[in-house]
C-alpha positions in Angstrom: -4.1 20.8 -43.7 -3.3 24.5 -43.6 -0.2 24.1 -41.5 2.4 26.8 -41.2 5.8 26.7 -39.6 7.1 30.1 -38.5 9.3 31.8 -35.9 7.6 32.3 -32.5 6.7 35.9 -31.6 6.2 37.4 -28.2 2.4 37.3 -28.7 2.7 33.5 -28.9 4.0 33.1 -25.3 0.6 32.5 -23.6 -0.1 29.6 -26.1 3.4 28.2 -25.7 2.9 28.1 -21.9 -0.4 26.3 -22.4 1.5 23.6 -24.4 4.2 23.5 -21.9 1.7 22.8 -19.3 0.2 20.0 -21.4 3.7 18.5 -21.8 4.2 18.6 -18.0 1.0 16.8 -17.5 2.1 14.2 -20.0 5.4 13.8 -18.3 3.7 13.3 -15.0 5.1 16.6 -13.5 2.3 19.2 -13.7 3.5 21.1 -10.7 7.1 21.6 -12.0 6.1 24.4 -14.3 6.9 27.5 -12.2 8.1 29.9 -14.8 6.0 33.1 -14.9 4.5 34.4 -18.1 6.5 37.5 -17.8 9.8 35.8 -17.2 9.1 33.4 -20.1 8.4 36.2 -22.5 11.3 38.4 -21.3 13.7 35.4 -21.7 12.7 34.9 -25.3 12.0 38.4 -26.5 13.7 40.8 -24.2 17.0 42.6 -24.6 19.0 39.5 -24.3 17.1 36.5 -25.5 17.9 33.1 -24.0 15.8 31.1 -26.3 14.3 30.9 -29.7 11.4 28.9 -31.1 9.5 27.8 -34.1 5.7 27.2 -34.0 3.4 25.1 -36.0 0.0 26.6 -36.5 -3.1 25.4 -38.2 -5.9 27.9 -38.9 -3.9 30.5 -36.8 -3.9 28.1 -33.8 -0.5 27.0 -32.5 -0.6 23.2 -32.4 3.0 22.6 -31.5 6.4 24.3 -31.1 10.1 23.6 -30.7 12.1 25.7 -28.4 16.0 25.8 -28.4 19.0 27.7 -27.1 22.7 27.7 -27.9 24.8 25.5 -25.6 28.6 25.5 -25.4 30.8 22.3 -24.9 34.5 22.8 -24.2 35.0 19.6 -26.2 32.7 20.2 -29.2 32.0 23.9 -29.4 28.5 25.4 -29.9 25.5 23.1 -30.3 21.8 23.8 -30.6 20.0 22.5 -27.4 16.5 21.4 -28.0 14.7 22.2 -24.8 11.3 21.1 -25.9 9.5 19.9 -29.0 5.7 19.7 -28.2 2.8 18.8 -30.4 -0.7 19.0 -28.8 -2.1 15.6 -28.2 -5.0 15.9 -30.7 -2.5 16.7 -33.5 0.0 14.0 -32.9 0.7 11.6 -35.8 0.2 14.4 -38.4 4.0 14.9 -39.1 4.0 18.2 -37.2 6.9 17.0 -35.1 8.9 16.0 -38.2 8.3 19.5 -39.7 9.4 21.3 -36.5 12.5 19.0 -36.1 13.4 19.4 -39.9 13.1 23.2 -39.4 15.5 23.0 -36.4 18.0 21.1 -38.5 17.9 23.8 -41.2 18.3 26.5 -38.5 21.3 24.7 -37.0 22.9 24.4 -40.4 22.3 28.1 -41.2 24.0 29.0 -37.8 26.9 26.6 -38.7 26.2 24.5 -35.7 27.3 20.8 -36.2 25.2 19.2 -33.4 21.7 19.3 -31.9 21.5 17.8 -28.4 18.5 17.1 -26.2 17.1 14.9 -23.5 14.2 12.4 -23.6 12.6 10.6 -20.7 13.6 6.8 -20.8 9.9 5.9 -20.6 8.7 8.1 -23.5 8.7 5.5 -26.2 6.8 7.6 -28.8 9.5 10.3 -28.5 12.3 7.8 -28.5 11.0 6.1 -31.7 10.6 9.6 -33.3 14.3 10.4 -32.6 15.4 7.0 -33.8 14.0 7.9 -37.2 16.8 10.6 -37.3 19.4 8.0 -36.3 19.9 9.9 -33.0 22.6 8.7 -30.6 21.4 7.8 -27.2 23.8 8.2 -24.3 22.9 6.4 -21.1 26.2 7.2 -19.4 25.3 10.6 -18.1 23.1 11.5 -15.1 21.1 14.7 -15.0 22.0 17.1 -12.1 20.7 20.3 -10.7 20.4 22.4 -7.7 17.5 24.8 -6.8 18.7 28.1 -5.5 
């Protein structure tokens, strides 16, 4: 397999949005993706980037990606927040997720971050089992909250 893990570029944004839509369908929330392509690209590659990503490509086609940003905890300091790790359905089971996650771990170490945090849906057993391989801690004591403005 001619798989390559690299940093995402602005030119990757249309494909990343395709994979985000695929994830939303998988998570039974296809209408929840409302970010515009322009906002998405500006947020990652504008004057003040809010996110960074690694892509996994095979034969110059992006088959997965991991997108993160830096989060701050008043108790723990900075941490890498994994917003999404996505591997297209046809490529799952080929260790692409592991390669991406391992790249995130290396990135966090290089940035001297001591934690990576994320969320996973309680019914997403394949993802939960993937994270268990990394001895992830699962914290059921917190509820997700948000407001729409």
